[in-house]
PyMOL Python script that loads the backbone (N, CA, C, O; Angstrom):
from pymol import cmd

cmd.read_pdbstr("""\
ATOM      1  N   UNK A   1      59.684 130.519  80.080  1.00  0.00           N
ATOM      2  CA  UNK A   1      59.083 129.319  79.567  1.00  0.00           C
ATOM      3  C   UNK A   1      59.829 128.123  80.123  1.00  0.00           C
ATOM      4  O   UNK A   1      60.994 128.225  80.510  1.00  0.00           O
ATOM      5  N   UNK A   2      59.147 126.988  80.161  1.00  0.00           N
ATOM      6  CA  UNK A   2      59.750 125.771  80.701  1.00  0.00           C
ATOM      7  C   UNK A   2      59.675 124.658  79.674  1.00  0.00           C
ATOM      8  O   UNK A   2      58.654 124.475  79.011  1.00  0.00           O
ATOM      9  N   UNK A   3      60.778 123.909  79.547  1.00  0.00           N
ATOM     10  CA  UNK A   3      60.815 122.742  78.676  1.00  0.00           C
ATOM     11  C   UNK A   3      61.357 121.568  79.480  1.00  0.00           C
ATOM     12  O   UNK A   3      61.924 121.743  80.559  1.00  0.00           O
ATOM     13  N   UNK A   4      61.175 120.376  78.939  1.00  0.00           N
ATOM     14  CA  UNK A   4      61.784 119.183  79.518  1.00  0.00           C
ATOM     15  C   UNK A   4      62.716 118.596  78.482  1.00  0.00           C
ATOM     16  O   UNK A   4      62.387 118.538  77.297  1.00  0.00           O
ATOM     17  N   UNK A   5      63.882 118.160  78.933  1.00  0.00           N
ATOM     18  CA  UNK A   5      64.883 117.559  78.053  1.00  0.00           C
ATOM     19  C   UNK A   5      65.065 116.114  78.496  1.00  0.00           C
ATOM     20  O   UNK A   5      65.322 115.843  79.668  1.00  0.00           O
ATOM     21  N   UNK A   6      64.931 115.193  77.551  1.00  0.00           N
ATOM     22  CA  UNK A   6      65.173 113.777  77.830  1.00  0.00           C
ATOM     23  C   UNK A   6      66.317 113.299  76.957  1.00  0.00           C
ATOM     24  O   UNK A   6      66.309 113.476  75.739  1.00  0.00           O
ATOM     25  N   UNK A   7      67.294 112.693  77.598  1.00  0.00           N
ATOM     26  CA  UNK A   7      68.438 112.129  76.893  1.00  0.00           C
ATOM     27  C   UNK A   7      68.394 110.618  77.032  1.00  0.00           C
ATOM     28  O   UNK A   7      68.058 110.095  78.094  1.00  0.00           O
ATOM     29  N   UNK A   8      68.732 109.920  75.964  1.00  0.00           N
ATOM     30  CA  UNK A   8      68.624 108.472  75.941  1.00  0.00           C
ATOM     31  C   UNK A   8      69.967 107.815  75.684  1.00  0.00           C
ATOM     32  O   UNK A   8      70.885 108.414  75.124  1.00  0.00           O
ATOM     33  N   UNK A   9      70.050 106.562  76.113  1.00  0.00           N
ATOM     34  CA  UNK A   9      71.230 105.701  75.921  1.00  0.00           C
ATOM     35  C   UNK A   9      72.483 106.398  76.454  1.00  0.00           C
ATOM     36  O   UNK A   9      72.482 106.895  77.580  1.00  0.00           O
ATOM     37  N   UNK A  10      73.533 106.436  75.667  1.00  0.00           N
ATOM     38  CA  UNK A  10      74.817 106.977  76.141  1.00  0.00           C
ATOM     39  C   UNK A  10      74.776 108.475  76.410  1.00  0.00           C
ATOM     40  O   UNK A  10      75.665 108.999  77.081  1.00  0.00           O
ATOM     41  N   UNK A  11      73.767 109.175  75.903  1.00  0.00           N
ATOM     42  CA  UNK A  11      73.666 110.618  76.158  1.00  0.00           C
ATOM     43  C   UNK A  11      73.240 110.935  77.592  1.00  0.00           C
ATOM     44  O   UNK A  11      73.408 112.069  78.041  1.00  0.00           O
ATOM     45  N   UNK A  12      72.695 109.961  78.314  1.00  0.00           N
ATOM     46  CA  UNK A  12      72.229 110.227  79.690  1.00  0.00           C
ATOM     47  C   UNK A  12      73.318 110.782  80.594  1.00  0.00           C
ATOM     48  O   UNK A  12      73.035 111.558  81.507  1.00  0.00           O
ATOM     49  N   UNK A  13      74.552 110.393  80.347  1.00  0.00           N
ATOM     50  CA  UNK A  13      75.655 110.855  81.207  1.00  0.00           C
ATOM     51  C   UNK A  13      75.893 112.356  81.093  1.00  0.00           C
ATOM     52  O   UNK A  13      76.646 112.916  81.889  1.00  0.00           O
ATOM     53  N   UNK A  14      75.272 113.017  80.128  1.00  0.00           N
ATOM     54  CA  UNK A  14      75.454 114.454  79.929  1.00  0.00           C
ATOM     55  C   UNK A  14      74.373 115.293  80.612  1.00  0.00           C
ATOM     56  O   UNK A  14      74.386 116.520  80.513  1.00  0.00           O
ATOM     57  N   UNK A  15      73.442 114.639  81.302  1.00  0.00           N
ATOM     58  CA  UNK A  15      72.428 115.398  82.045  1.00  0.00           C
ATOM     59  C   UNK A  15      73.091 116.179  83.176  1.00  0.00           C
ATOM     60  O   UNK A  15      74.076 115.712  83.749  1.00  0.00           O
ATOM     61  N   UNK A  16      72.575 117.345  83.501  1.00  0.00           N
ATOM     62  CA  UNK A  16      73.141 118.115  84.619  1.00  0.00           C
ATOM     63  C   UNK A  16      73.033 117.344  85.935  1.00  0.00           C
ATOM     64  O   UNK A  16      72.120 116.539  86.120  1.00  0.00           O
ATOM     65  N   UNK A  17      73.957 117.593  86.828  1.00  0.00           N
ATOM     66  CA  UNK A  17      73.927 116.977  88.159  1.00  0.00           C
ATOM     67  C   UNK A  17      72.574 117.237  88.818  1.00  0.00           C
ATOM     68  O   UNK A  17      72.020 118.330  88.695  1.00  0.00           O
ATOM     69  N   UNK A  18      72.048 116.242  89.510  1.00  0.00           N
ATOM     70  CA  UNK A  18      70.780 116.394  90.202  1.00  0.00           C
ATOM     71  C   UNK A  18      69.567 116.135  89.333  1.00  0.00           C
ATOM     72  O   UNK A  18      68.436 116.271  89.799  1.00  0.00           O
ATOM     73  N   UNK A  19      69.780 115.761  88.068  1.00  0.00           N
ATOM     74  CA  UNK A  19      68.661 115.458  87.168  1.00  0.00           C
ATOM     75  C   UNK A  19      68.075 114.101  87.502  1.00  0.00           C
ATOM     76  O   UNK A  19      68.665 113.320  88.249  1.00  0.00           O
ATOM     77  N   UNK A  20      66.902 113.828  86.937  1.00  0.00           N
ATOM     78  CA  UNK A  20      66.318 112.501  87.052  1.00  0.00           C
ATOM     79  C   UNK A  20      67.171 111.507  86.289  1.00  0.00           C
ATOM     80  O   UNK A  20      68.246 111.851  85.797  1.00  0.00           O
ATOM     81  N   UNK A  21      66.692 110.270  86.189  1.00  0.00           N
ATOM     82  CA  UNK A  21      67.492 109.229  85.545  1.00  0.00           C
ATOM     83  C   UNK A  21      67.687 109.456  84.054  1.00  0.00           C
ATOM     84  O   UNK A  21      68.679 108.993  83.490  1.00  0.00           O
ATOM     85  N   UNK A  22      66.762 110.158  83.398  1.00  0.00           N
ATOM     86  CA  UNK A  22      66.966 110.440  81.979  1.00  0.00           C
ATOM     87  C   UNK A  22      66.383 111.776  81.524  1.00  0.00           C
ATOM     88  O   UNK A  22      66.295 112.031  80.323  1.00  0.00           O
ATOM     89  N   UNK A  23      65.982 112.633  82.470  1.00  0.00           N
ATOM     90  CA  UNK A  23      65.411 113.914  82.035  1.00  0.00           C
ATOM     91  C   UNK A  23      65.702 115.027  83.032  1.00  0.00           C
ATOM     92  O   UNK A  23      66.060 114.793  84.186  1.00  0.00           O
ATOM     93  N   UNK A  24      65.532 116.250  82.534  1.00  0.00           N
ATOM     94  CA  UNK A  24      65.641 117.427  83.388  1.00  0.00           C
ATOM     95  C   UNK A  24      64.702 118.490  82.835  1.00  0.00           C
ATOM     96  O   UNK A  24      64.376 118.498  81.648  1.00  0.00           O
ATOM     97  N   UNK A  25      64.280 119.372  83.705  1.00  0.00           N
ATOM     98  CA  UNK A  25      63.460 120.508  83.277  1.00  0.00           C
ATOM     99  C   UNK A  25      64.363 121.729  83.216  1.00  0.00           C
ATOM    100  O   UNK A  25      65.341 121.839  83.956  1.00  0.00           O
ATOM    101  N   UNK A  26      64.014 122.645  82.315  1.00  0.00           N
ATOM    102  CA  UNK A  26      64.840 123.834  82.142  1.00  0.00           C
ATOM    103  C   UNK A  26      63.925 125.037  81.962  1.00  0.00           C
ATOM    104  O   UNK A  26      62.981 125.008  81.173  1.00  0.00           O
ATOM    105  N   UNK A  27      64.224 126.094  82.712  1.00  0.00           N
ATOM    106  CA  UNK A  27      63.518 127.366  82.567  1.00  0.00           C
ATOM    107  C   UNK A  27      64.340 128.219  81.604  1.00  0.00           C
ATOM    108  O   UNK A  27      65.547 128.380  81.782  1.00  0.00           O
ATOM    109  N   UNK A  28      63.684 128.759  80.595  1.00  0.00           N
ATOM    110  CA  UNK A  28      64.375 129.544  79.572  1.00  0.00           C
ATOM    111  C   UNK A  28      63.854 130.966  79.532  1.00  0.00           C
ATOM    112  O   UNK A  28      62.672 131.219  79.765  1.00  0.00           O
ATOM    113  N   UNK A  29      64.739 131.877  79.238  1.00  0.00           N
ATOM    114  CA  UNK A  29      64.391 133.278  79.002  1.00  0.00           C
ATOM    115  C   UNK A  29      64.701 133.566  77.542  1.00  0.00           C
ATOM    116  O   UNK A  29      65.865 133.527  77.142  1.00  0.00           O
ATOM    117  N   UNK A  30      63.702 133.848  76.755  1.00  0.00           N
ATOM    118  CA  UNK A  30      63.934 134.152  75.344  1.00  0.00           C
ATOM    119  C   UNK A  30      64.039 132.903  74.498  1.00  0.00           C
ATOM    120  O   UNK A  30      63.857 131.782  74.973  1.00  0.00           O
ATOM    121  N   UNK A  31      64.340 133.131  73.217  1.00  0.00           N
ATOM    122  CA  UNK A  31      64.412 132.037  72.255  1.00  0.00           C
ATOM    123  C   UNK A  31      65.722 131.271  72.388  1.00  0.00           C
ATOM    124  O   UNK A  31      66.776 131.844  72.663  1.00  0.00           O
ATOM    125  N   UNK A  32      65.623 129.954  72.184  1.00  0.00           N
ATOM    126  CA  UNK A  32      66.806 129.098  72.169  1.00  0.00           C
ATOM    127  C   UNK A  32      66.528 127.953  71.206  1.00  0.00           C
ATOM    128  O   UNK A  32      65.411 127.441  71.130  1.00  0.00           O
ATOM    129  N   UNK A  33      67.562 127.564  70.476  1.00  0.00           N
ATOM    130  CA  UNK A  33      67.411 126.458  69.538  1.00  0.00           C
ATOM    131  C   UNK A  33      67.842 125.148  70.197  1.00  0.00           C
ATOM    132  O   UNK A  33      68.510 125.140  71.231  1.00  0.00           O
ATOM    133  N   UNK A  34      67.444 124.054  69.574  1.00  0.00           N
ATOM    134  CA  UNK A  34      67.871 122.742  70.049  1.00  0.00           C
ATOM    135  C   UNK A  34      69.398 122.646  69.986  1.00  0.00           C
ATOM    136  O   UNK A  34      70.017 122.063  70.875  1.00  0.00           O
ATOM    137  N   UNK A  35      70.001 123.211  68.950  1.00  0.00           N
ATOM    138  CA  UNK A  35      71.457 123.187  68.832  1.00  0.00           C
ATOM    139  C   UNK A  35      72.148 123.872  70.003  1.00  0.00           C
ATOM    140  O   UNK A  35      73.183 123.406  70.479  1.00  0.00           O
ATOM    141  N   UNK A  36      71.577 124.971  70.463  1.00  0.00           N
ATOM    142  CA  UNK A  36      72.150 125.668  71.622  1.00  0.00           C
ATOM    143  C   UNK A  36      72.029 124.809  72.878  1.00  0.00           C
ATOM    144  O   UNK A  36      72.936 124.794  73.711  1.00  0.00           O
ATOM    145  N   UNK A  37      70.925 124.106  73.015  1.00  0.00           N
ATOM    146  CA  UNK A  37      70.750 123.191  74.157  1.00  0.00           C
ATOM    147  C   UNK A  37      71.784 122.079  74.089  1.00  0.00           C
ATOM    148  O   UNK A  37      72.398 121.736  75.099  1.00  0.00           O
ATOM    149  N   UNK A  38      71.979 121.512  72.901  1.00  0.00           N
ATOM    150  CA  UNK A  38      72.954 120.436  72.722  1.00  0.00           C
ATOM    151  C   UNK A  38      74.353 120.916  73.109  1.00  0.00           C
ATOM    152  O   UNK A  38      75.090 120.200  73.787  1.00  0.00           O
ATOM    153  N   UNK A  39      74.717 122.117  72.681  1.00  0.00           N
ATOM    154  CA  UNK A  39      76.046 122.652  73.027  1.00  0.00           C
ATOM    155  C   UNK A  39      76.159 122.924  74.528  1.00  0.00           C
ATOM    156  O   UNK A  39      77.205 122.680  75.129  1.00  0.00           O
ATOM    157  N   UNK A  40      75.081 123.429  75.130  1.00  0.00           N
ATOM    158  CA  UNK A  40      75.090 123.701  76.566  1.00  0.00           C
ATOM    159  C   UNK A  40      75.270 122.413  77.377  1.00  0.00           C
ATOM    160  O   UNK A  40      75.941 122.412  78.409  1.00  0.00           O
ATOM    161  N   UNK A  41      74.669 121.328  76.904  1.00  0.00           N
ATOM    162  CA  UNK A  41      74.799 120.035  77.588  1.00  0.00           C
ATOM    163  C   UNK A  41      76.134 119.359  77.290  1.00  0.00           C
ATOM    164  O   UNK A  41      76.490 118.363  77.920  1.00  0.00           O
ATOM    165  N   UNK A  42      76.869 119.911  76.320  1.00  0.00           N
ATOM    166  CA  UNK A  42      78.177 119.374  75.908  1.00  0.00           C
ATOM    167  C   UNK A  42      78.074 117.964  75.319  1.00  0.00           C
ATOM    168  O   UNK A  42      78.941 117.119  75.541  1.00  0.00           O
ATOM    169  N   UNK A  43      76.989 117.729  74.560  1.00  0.00           N
ATOM    170  CA  UNK A  43      76.883 116.455  73.843  1.00  0.00           C
ATOM    171  C   UNK A  43      77.961 116.423  72.761  1.00  0.00           C
ATOM    172  O   UNK A  43      78.240 117.451  72.144  1.00  0.00           O
ATOM    173  N   UNK A  44      78.569 115.262  72.521  1.00  0.00           N
ATOM    174  CA  UNK A  44      79.667 115.181  71.547  1.00  0.00           C
ATOM    175  C   UNK A  44      79.232 115.603  70.142  1.00  0.00           C
ATOM    176  O   UNK A  44      78.179 115.191  69.656  1.00  0.00           O
ATOM    177  N   UNK A  45      80.050 116.421  69.507  1.00  0.00           N
ATOM    178  CA  UNK A  45      79.776 116.887  68.140  1.00  0.00           C
ATOM    179  C   UNK A  45      79.864 115.752  67.121  1.00  0.00           C
ATOM    180  O   UNK A  45      79.160 115.761  66.111  1.00  0.00           O
ATOM    181  N   UNK A  46      80.731 114.777  67.392  1.00  0.00           N
ATOM    182  CA  UNK A  46      81.006 113.731  66.407  1.00  0.00           C
ATOM    183  C   UNK A  46      79.971 112.603  66.399  1.00  0.00           C
ATOM    184  O   UNK A  46      80.086 111.678  65.596  1.00  0.00           O
ATOM    185  N   UNK A  47      78.978 112.660  67.265  1.00  0.00           N
ATOM    186  CA  UNK A  47      77.934 111.631  67.298  1.00  0.00           C
ATOM    187  C   UNK A  47      76.649 112.226  66.732  1.00  0.00           C
ATOM    188  O   UNK A  47      76.167 113.242  67.233  1.00  0.00           O
ATOM    189  N   UNK A  48      76.090 111.605  65.691  1.00  0.00           N
ATOM    190  CA  UNK A  48      74.819 112.102  65.155  1.00  0.00           C
ATOM    191  C   UNK A  48      73.724 112.036  66.215  1.00  0.00           C
ATOM    192  O   UNK A  48      73.789 111.231  67.143  1.00  0.00           O
ATOM    193  N   UNK A  49      72.732 112.885  66.064  1.00  0.00           N
ATOM    194  CA  UNK A  49      71.649 112.955  67.042  1.00  0.00           C
ATOM    195  C   UNK A  49      70.299 112.840  66.348  1.00  0.00           C
ATOM    196  O   UNK A  49      70.082 113.409  65.278  1.00  0.00           O
ATOM    197  N   UNK A  50      69.409 112.102  66.969  1.00  0.00           N
ATOM    198  CA  UNK A  50      68.018 112.026  66.536  1.00  0.00           C
ATOM    199  C   UNK A  50      67.247 112.873  67.532  1.00  0.00           C
ATOM    200  O   UNK A  50      67.267 112.596  68.731  1.00  0.00           O
ATOM    201  N   UNK A  51      66.559 113.914  67.041  1.00  0.00           N
ATOM    202  CA  UNK A  51      65.870 114.865  67.914  1.00  0.00           C
ATOM    203  C   UNK A  51      64.377 114.800  67.602  1.00  0.00           C
ATOM    204  O   UNK A  51      63.959 115.000  66.461  1.00  0.00           O
ATOM    205  N   UNK A  52      63.584 114.516  68.633  1.00  0.00           N
ATOM    206  CA  UNK A  52      62.137 114.402  68.481  1.00  0.00           C
ATOM    207  C   UNK A  52      61.462 115.417  69.412  1.00  0.00           C
ATOM    208  O   UNK A  52      61.754 115.463  70.607  1.00  0.00           O
ATOM    209  N   UNK A  53      60.555 116.230  68.849  1.00  0.00           N
ATOM    210  CA  UNK A  53      59.745 117.169  69.624  1.00  0.00           C
ATOM    211  C   UNK A  53      58.313 117.070  69.126  1.00  0.00           C
ATOM    212  O   UNK A  53      58.054 117.168  67.927  1.00  0.00           O
ATOM    213  N   UNK A  54      57.392 116.875  70.050  1.00  0.00           N
ATOM    214  CA  UNK A  54      55.965 116.762  69.719  1.00  0.00           C
ATOM    215  C   UNK A  54      55.703 115.707  68.645  1.00  0.00           C
ATOM    216  O   UNK A  54      54.851 115.880  67.774  1.00  0.00           O
ATOM    217  N   UNK A  55      56.462 114.606  68.732  1.00  0.00           N
ATOM    218  CA  UNK A  55      56.279 113.497  67.804  1.00  0.00           C
ATOM    219  C   UNK A  55      56.889 113.697  66.431  1.00  0.00           C
ATOM    220  O   UNK A  55      56.690 112.870  65.541  1.00  0.00           O
ATOM    221  N   UNK A  56      57.624 114.775  66.244  1.00  0.00           N
ATOM    222  CA  UNK A  56      58.234 115.079  64.948  1.00  0.00           C
ATOM    223  C   UNK A  56      59.746 115.142  65.046  1.00  0.00           C
ATOM    224  O   UNK A  56      60.302 115.632  66.028  1.00  0.00           O
ATOM    225  N   UNK A  57      60.404 114.634  64.005  1.00  0.00           N
ATOM    226  CA  UNK A  57      61.857 114.761  63.909  1.00  0.00           C
ATOM    227  C   UNK A  57      62.176 116.210  63.563  1.00  0.00           C
ATOM    228  O   UNK A  57      61.624 116.753  62.605  1.00  0.00           O
ATOM    229  N   UNK A  58      63.063 116.843  64.333  1.00  0.00           N
ATOM    230  CA  UNK A  58      63.446 118.230  64.060  1.00  0.00           C
ATOM    231  C   UNK A  58      64.956 118.329  63.921  1.00  0.00           C
ATOM    232  O   UNK A  58      65.697 117.424  64.306  1.00  0.00           O
ATOM    233  N   UNK A  59      65.392 119.444  63.363  1.00  0.00           N
ATOM    234  CA  UNK A  59      66.825 119.714  63.216  1.00  0.00           C
ATOM    235  C   UNK A  59      67.279 120.641  64.341  1.00  0.00           C
ATOM    236  O   UNK A  59      66.468 121.169  65.102  1.00  0.00           O
ATOM    237  N   UNK A  60      68.581 120.822  64.424  1.00  0.00           N
ATOM    238  CA  UNK A  60      69.153 121.623  65.509  1.00  0.00           C
ATOM    239  C   UNK A  60      68.760 123.089  65.454  1.00  0.00           C
ATOM    240  O   UNK A  60      68.919 123.794  66.450  1.00  0.00           O
ATOM    241  N   UNK A  61      68.256 123.573  64.335  1.00  0.00           N
ATOM    242  CA  UNK A  61      67.857 124.983  64.248  1.00  0.00           C
ATOM    243  C   UNK A  61      66.423 125.224  64.732  1.00  0.00           C
ATOM    244  O   UNK A  61      65.943 126.357  64.694  1.00  0.00           O
ATOM    245  N   UNK A  62      65.744 124.179  65.181  1.00  0.00           N
ATOM    246  CA  UNK A  62      64.377 124.313  65.709  1.00  0.00           C
ATOM    247  C   UNK A  62      64.402 125.187  66.969  1.00  0.00           C
ATOM    248  O   UNK A  62      65.202 124.950  67.873  1.00  0.00           O
ATOM    249  N   UNK A  63      63.542 126.180  67.026  1.00  0.00           N
ATOM    250  CA  UNK A  63      63.422 127.043  68.207  1.00  0.00           C
ATOM    251  C   UNK A  63      62.376 126.422  69.124  1.00  0.00           C
ATOM    252  O   UNK A  63      61.221 126.254  68.732  1.00  0.00           O
ATOM    253  N   UNK A  64      62.784 126.078  70.354  1.00  0.00           N
ATOM    254  CA  UNK A  64      61.863 125.412  71.277  1.00  0.00           C
ATOM    255  C   UNK A  64      60.770 126.369  71.736  1.00  0.00           C
ATOM    256  O   UNK A  64      60.942 127.587  71.777  1.00  0.00           O
ATOM    257  N   UNK A  65      59.634 125.756  72.081  1.00  0.00           N
ATOM    258  CA  UNK A  65      58.473 126.510  72.545  1.00  0.00           C
ATOM    259  C   UNK A  65      58.120 126.072  73.960  1.00  0.00           C
ATOM    260  O   UNK A  65      58.497 124.983  74.392  1.00  0.00           O
ATOM    261  N   UNK A  66      57.402 126.918  74.673  1.00  0.00           N
ATOM    262  CA  UNK A  66      56.991 126.612  76.038  1.00  0.00           C
ATOM    263  C   UNK A  66      56.279 125.264  76.072  1.00  0.00           C
ATOM    264  O   UNK A  66      55.382 125.004  75.270  1.00  0.00           O
ATOM    265  N   UNK A  67      56.687 124.418  77.003  1.00  0.00           N
ATOM    266  CA  UNK A  67      56.066 123.116  77.179  1.00  0.00           C
ATOM    267  C   UNK A  67      56.638 122.009  76.316  1.00  0.00           C
ATOM    268  O   UNK A  67      56.211 120.860  76.436  1.00  0.00           O
ATOM    269  N   UNK A  68      57.601 122.322  75.441  1.00  0.00           N
ATOM    270  CA  UNK A  68      58.182 121.288  74.583  1.00  0.00           C
ATOM    271  C   UNK A  68      58.888 120.226  75.409  1.00  0.00           C
ATOM    272  O   UNK A  68      59.505 120.510  76.435  1.00  0.00           O
ATOM    273  N   UNK A  69      58.778 118.996  74.931  1.00  0.00           N
ATOM    274  CA  UNK A  69      59.542 117.870  75.447  1.00  0.00           C
ATOM    275  C   UNK A  69      60.569 117.555  74.368  1.00  0.00           C
ATOM    276  O   UNK A  69      60.216 117.084  73.287  1.00  0.00           O
ATOM    277  N   UNK A  70      61.830 117.814  74.659  1.00  0.00           N
ATOM    278  CA  UNK A  70      62.921 117.632  73.703  1.00  0.00           C
ATOM    279  C   UNK A  70      63.587 116.285  74.011  1.00  0.00           C
ATOM    280  O   UNK A  70      64.227 116.126  75.050  1.00  0.00           O
ATOM    281  N   UNK A  71      63.430 115.324  73.102  1.00  0.00           N
ATOM    282  CA  UNK A  71      64.028 114.005  73.266  1.00  0.00           C
ATOM    283  C   UNK A  71      65.183 113.884  72.302  1.00  0.00           C
ATOM    284  O   UNK A  71      65.032 114.126  71.104  1.00  0.00           O
ATOM    285  N   UNK A  72      66.361 113.503  72.834  1.00  0.00           N
ATOM    286  CA  UNK A  72      67.571 113.394  72.023  1.00  0.00           C
ATOM    287  C   UNK A  72      68.153 111.999  72.175  1.00  0.00           C
ATOM    288  O   UNK A  72      68.448 111.544  73.280  1.00  0.00           O
ATOM    289  N   UNK A  73      68.311 111.327  71.027  1.00  0.00           N
ATOM    290  CA  UNK A  73      68.813 109.958  70.987  1.00  0.00           C
ATOM    291  C   UNK A  73      70.104 109.908  70.166  1.00  0.00           C
ATOM    292  O   UNK A  73      70.246 110.640  69.187  1.00  0.00           O
ATOM    293  N   UNK A  74      71.054 109.038  70.567  1.00  0.00           N
ATOM    294  CA  UNK A  74      72.162 108.737  69.664  1.00  0.00           C
ATOM    295  C   UNK A  74      71.655 107.713  68.647  1.00  0.00           C
ATOM    296  O   UNK A  74      70.581 107.143  68.842  1.00  0.00           O
ATOM    297  N   UNK A  75      72.398 107.468  67.572  1.00  0.00           N
ATOM    298  CA  UNK A  75      71.983 106.414  66.652  1.00  0.00           C
ATOM    299  C   UNK A  75      71.932 105.093  67.416  1.00  0.00           C
ATOM    300  O   UNK A  75      72.814 104.789  68.219  1.00  0.00           O
ATOM    301  N   UNK A  76      70.903 104.331  67.156  1.00  0.00           N
ATOM    302  CA  UNK A  76      70.722 103.077  67.898  1.00  0.00           C
ATOM    303  C   UNK A  76      70.661 101.931  66.898  1.00  0.00           C
ATOM    304  O   UNK A  76      69.915 101.977  65.920  1.00  0.00           O
ATOM    305  N   UNK A  77      71.459 100.907  67.161  1.00  0.00           N
ATOM    306  CA  UNK A  77      71.424  99.714  66.317  1.00  0.00           C
ATOM    307  C   UNK A  77      70.847  98.554  67.107  1.00  0.00           C
ATOM    308  O   UNK A  77      70.799  98.589  68.337  1.00  0.00           O
ATOM    309  N   UNK A  78      70.435  97.591  66.436  1.00  0.00           N
ATOM    310  CA  UNK A  78      69.890  96.416  67.132  1.00  0.00           C
ATOM    311  C   UNK A  78      69.675  95.297  66.152  1.00  0.00           C
ATOM    312  O   UNK A  78      69.994  95.383  64.966  1.00  0.00           O
ATOM    313  N   UNK A  79      69.134  94.270  66.689  1.00  0.00           N
ATOM    314  CA  UNK A  79      68.930  93.127  65.801  1.00  0.00           C
ATOM    315  C   UNK A  79      67.865  92.225  66.322  1.00  0.00           C
ATOM    316  O   UNK A  79      67.558  91.207  65.700  1.00  0.00           O
TER     317      UNK A  79
END
""", "prot")
cmd.dss("prot")
cmd.show_as("cartoon", "prot")
cmd.util.cbc("prot")
cmd.orient("prot")
């Protein structure tokens, strides 16, 4: 199965080498959770994450499905 991972803001620096400016595609064999993807990308544990898949907020235990677009954001402030 294939998924796309998009990282935003300060998380972009954790994309694998050779990725686009904010996304990469990944071929998966078997089930994998968003948490496993986060650990594989080595995103910092101490920074909260906002995870959106198919327009819904999900938790790290969500098992990705073929064709999912996994968007991961750090907390964002503004004014």
